[in-house]
C-alpha angles and dihedrals in degrees: 000000000000126000090259096054126097116202127175121167116242098344123052130178131166128178118215108202111205125212110257088242094054114134125231087249091054092049092048090050091056091049090050092050091050088054091048089053090056100254139109123257125210114187111204122193111209132180093253106021145020114229136178119210120213116204132175146132121263126335136081131282118218099220093189090067091057096041091055096059119103115261096023113128101175144357115211130186113224104229102189119097086237112059119178096038095050127102088238088065096045125011098188122078114260116235117208114210118209124212092255094058096263120129133207120208098035130102094292123081106227119221114209112188142167143098124314089240136021103242104173144332097270094045096052098039091048095050092040090059092045096049092046092052089049094053113278121137098188130046117220122198136144120235093170112042119194099201129188090231118055086216098059123096107290098193137255095277119203089357088060089052090052092053092048089054090051089051090054091051090052101042109021090234117144115238128233118183137154133263114202104185138032093245092054097052094089094053092047090049092051090060107027136064093209126033114216122215104198128219092261092056100041091115096033092123100186087053092048094049091048090049090048091059098044100084098234130109114264129216106208116196122207112250119248093253098021124129120223091255091053090050090052093047089051087053089049087062091061096045092045088058091056103267114124095170099091125146117193124213132203107207103161134273132244120272140179092247115089094196090096131026092243140349108263105223106212092170088065091070102063091032091056092046092055092050103043140029091221118107121248130206128191132233109203091170096066089029092067108012091208120102096217092054096052099082096045092051090045089055090049095047090053089050089051093056107262113167091217148352127235109201133178112234124175131180090228112013097187089062096043114128091217135030097350093154092064098036117106124225111242091254090054090052089052088054092049090053091049091051098045096049095070092044092053090049090050089061095045098265137096138211111273114245127209110262117247091232093059092051092043087055093056121102122252106265117259121216110280118251123204117282 
């Protein structure tokens, strides 16, 4: 292998940095040459530079052929095991736009709130209205629930998705809900604004590939025993299938100590932000599993730089069919919001607010029927 050859086993990625004066014709020529070499080209327009990513499987890239093209300033090998999610690939922070006009990864810290599971129409519409009025911009709620025990409540399925969609129409809140198998991704995407890949499915590669091709933002939760590198490689599956709209989520990892459900890894938040351009949100509900610990850890997550919080809120936690012990009462969620706002401002951010256009587009609420 010569000095002007890049080789990298099964995964290869090279970043071609264009001169800021490069013409469209020069950029197109680089894209064409990458195709002629048998690789895929991904042009990326940034605020400070234009770059073209080269990705492929196996083989060698003759860097001299690329360096000699007009308008090329530099050719850089991406050294991380994950490529497209790395800061080497993209220096600027990615911002994920939701269907309601809300964005994650910008200046605002986005609050996602709602019950662990959709239990019925009255329940989800009631809590959706409450969390919206208290400051949430996104409604969370599970329609399909992968539970540790086969005898636990498994969710309402498609009916739950329909109720979530109705809640969006009433409130203007974006919807995040989980897909648990590749065959179910399409129906979740039909109803939701963000597809959640849960901790148990972080390395379900067929599910990741399908979600990467569906054309909807994905919230990817860290697995219970996953390293940061494994989380980023799971995200790489989504981007490699063509989906750049990925939101990472720290939700705690398994520990030997049973005092809390998990160990909420606050260090993961600044670490992930240094390694990847993708936004990251924090889940202090699953991270602690204890209602009284959710607000303190939410405060800490905002201070650590999280781009959002995903919090379980239930109108009556003792009667919740799933995760009642870690679900906040609405008044406790109000307290969380009140605490996190000043912390966000202290680090130069703010809590994101639901855009008026999203609320204006919501339908006038109809009288509630029994669940």
